[in-house]
C-alpha angles and dihedrals in degrees: 000000000000111000137180122204118212130181142109123281110285095025092115099253096140095049095047094042092054093049092049092047089053091049095048097036094236131126126259107227117206114186091215091056096047092045091054091046093049089051092046092048090047093227115173092258090040090057090051091051092046091060090057095043093050090049089054092246132131114261106251119247094246092056091044091050091051091052091049091046090055091049095048090052091063121109096249090061095059093097093042141275145220118243110211117185097010136122098031097168138033093251088055090049091051091050091048090058087065094060107027143035109226117206101187140005114209115204120192111204120208124154120243095247092059093042091055089049092048097047101037089050093054118112124190135200108228091201103055102007096240113158128216138171124229090232088067100036102067107185094338117118100173134078114262090212101053107002096241122140117271119230139191110240117231088241089061098052109119095244091049092048090052090052091049090051092049090052090049094050093047099044110021106029092073086067088070091065090042093056093039087059088053089050090234100111121107117183124212130187104244090190091075121093117284093251094048092051091049093049093047091053093046092049091052094047090047091055091051096048 
């Protein structure tokens, strides 16, 4: 089954996508990861992308699509995959239709107020990468795994989170209407518990299979 995950930053896409990939035995494809790998491996499309990245420019859609096309042709994608972070815009979604048949688009819905609370309350250990939330930390400011000091990443500062959400609403939210018109969109309440969200998505995918 070929699946796309949509949802604003902090909605839990990465966590749910990884669990579902493990359950279905399919890869989770992050555009950032495959872009970095294509550049590292110096593939023809990777070299094209590298020129834009080194110039500080966005990689054009046609180059990005070629990189994704190469990735989807790999053996581990034969049974399906989850696309996480692509498409981000309607033109990208239209281009994707030319190279892949999507079976389902999963949208996790969480309101902005809760997303800001989730992300701005996140604290990270720079040493081991463990993640915590202030609501669970109490007065503690160190990592329970390695004892290092916890920090708030710049990406998680409230003003940065608000900007990230604005970008999402402007650029990515139109994809919701696009995939609704294709009758592929399935909405899930991201405010539920992690286990409830996971089970709801799995039940829906099971009914589609």
